[in-house]
Residue, then its C-alpha position, 0 to 999 in steps of 0.5 A: x128432741x126431748x124437752x127438759x121440764x124446769x121447776x117453777x118453784x124454789x125448792x129451798x122454800x119450806x114450811x109448816x102449813x100442811x103435810x100436803x105441801x111436801x113433795x112425793x117420796x123418792x121411793x114412791x116416785x120410783x114405784x110409779x116409774x117402774x109401774x109405767x112401762x108397757x100396758x096393763x088392763x085399766x080400771x083396777x084389773x091390773x097386777x099392781x091392784x091385785x098385789x095391793x090386796x095381798x099387801x092390805x091383807x097382810x096388814x089388816x088380816x085376811x079378807x080385808x078388801x082395798x078399793x083405791x080412790x083418788x083422794x080423801x074426800x072421795x074415800x070418806x064420802x064413798x066409804x060412808x055411802x056404802x055403810x048407810x041407807x038413804x035415811x042414815x046419819x053419821x055421828x062425828x066430832x065437830x072438828x072432823x074433816x068430813x064436817x069442816x074441810x070437805x066443802x059440804x061433799x058428804x051432804x051434797x054428793x053423799x046425801x049424808x046427814x052429819x050429827x056433830x058433837x063438840x070435843x076439846x081434843x078432837x076425840x069422841x067417847x061413848x058418852x059423847x056419841x050418846x049425845x046424838x045416838x038416839x031417835x031410832x025409829x022416829x021418822x022425823x030424825x035421820x037415823x044415826x047408824x055410823x060413828x066416824x072417828x079420825x086417827x090421828x085426829x084433826x087436832x093431832x091427838x091419837x086414839x088408844x086401842x082401848x078408846x077405839x074398842x070402847x067406841x066400836x063396842x058401844x056403836x055395835x051394841x046399838x046397831x051402828x057401825x064404826x068408820x075411821x077416817x085414816x088420812x093420818x093413820x101412818x102417824x097413829x101407827x108411829x105414835x102408838x108403836x103398833x101395827x095398823x091392824x091392832x087399832x083398826x080391825x082388831x079394835x072393831x073398825x068396820x070400814x077405813x079410809x086409808x091415807x097415802x097423800x099426806x105421807x109421801x104419795x103423790x095422790x091416792x088413798x084407799x077404802x079398806x073394808x075390814x067387815x064385809x057386812x058393814x059395806x055394800x055397793x063399793x064397786x058401783x059407788x066408786x064409779x058413781x062418785x067419780x073415784x074410779x081411776x082408769x090407770x089404777x096401777x099408778x095409785x096402787x103402785x104408790x100404796x104398795x111402795x108405802x106399805x110393802x117395805x114399811x115406808x109408811x112407818x118410816x115416813x110417819x115416824x120421822x114427821x112425828x119426830x120433827x113435831x116432837x123436836x119442835x114441841x120440845x124446843x119450845x117447851x124448854x124455852x117456855x120453861x126458861x122463860x124465853x118465849x113469853x106469850x107462847x102456849x100450847x092448846x093440844x098434846x103433840x102426839x103425831x105430826x102436828x103442834x097447836x099453839x097460841x101466839x100473841x096478836x101479830x106474831x103469826x103474821x110476822x113469822x109468815x112474813x119471814x117465810x114461815x108458811x103455816x095456817x091459823x087454826x082459830x084466828x079468834x084466839x090466835x091458835x095456829x097449827x104447825x105441821x111436819x112432813x116426811x121431808x121436814x129436816x132438823x134444820x128446818x125446825x131449829x130455824x123455825x124455833x129461832x124465828x119464833x124466839x125472835x118474834x116473841x122477844x120482839x112482841x114482849x119488848 
C-alpha cells in the first residue's frame, strides 16, 4: 500500500521575507524525478555531473570547471579556501554575506580573516578596497590576497561590467584574486540584460559561487573556477568541508534544468519584475501623497526592495500575514524579497496592505 504524503502547510500563505521561502520550480522537480531511475556512479562520476560541465562551459567559456556543493555557505567557504594560503585574508563589504550571515563559518571552518569595508550600497570600489589592501610582507597582518564581491549585492544593487572589471584589474595589479558570491547571479543577469560570462569571466572574475536555491532549485550551488591558476585543491577541500554529495546527480540535474534552457533567466526576470512592480506602485503612491512615512533606502535593481516605515507599521503588516524581515531595526528599515513564483496578485495585495497601515499610522 502506497502512503500518500499530505502537505503540512497552507500553500496559500505567501510572503516577502526571502526568496528561500519559495518552493521548487516544477521544471527542476521534473529534472530530479527524471534523474531518479536506475543507478549512477556516486560522488560526481555520473552522467549528469559530466553533462553539467558542458553546460557551465557554454555559459562561462571553455575550461570553466564546476564543483557542485550543497549550499551557498559551503560554496563560499570552500571557494575562498582554495584561493588562499593559511595566512591569507579576504577584503569584502561590511554587508557581505560571508561577513554577516554565515555564522562565522569563513573564520571558524575556513580559517579565513575577513577585512571589511563599510559601503552605502553594498558595492566595493577600487578606492574602498584600498582601505584594507596594504601590509603585504608584514608578518603581523593577515595578508589581503582575495577581494570578494556579491552579485547582486545583499542590498539588491547590481555591479556593472565596468565596475567589476575595474575591481578585477585593481586586485590583479596588486597580486590579489577576485571572488564573486553569486547567490543571486541570475537576478544580476536579468537586471543587466547580459549573458553570465559577460560580467564574470570576461570581466576578470577568478572564482564564482553560483547560486541555484534562491532561483527555483531545491538545494545545491556550484563553485565555478574561471581561472584555474586562482584556485587549488577544490577536489579535496570540497570533501574536507562536508560538501561532497554522494548522490551528486540530483544536485547536478537541478543546475542543468536551470541553465540548459535559460530557466535561470526566466525565473530571475520574473522575480525582478515583481520587485519592480512593487517599487513602482509604491513610488506612485508616494508621489500622490498617499503613503506618508514610506521611503526607500536602495535602488531596486533585482528582486529586493529596501524601505523605511514609520514605527509599528512593519509589525502590523506582519500581523496581517505579510511575512518579511527587518533589515536595520534601529532605523525601521525592512527588506521585501520577491521570488520566481511571486504573483501580481501577491504584489497588489501587499501594496494595499501597506497603504492601509500607513494611513492608519498617520491618522
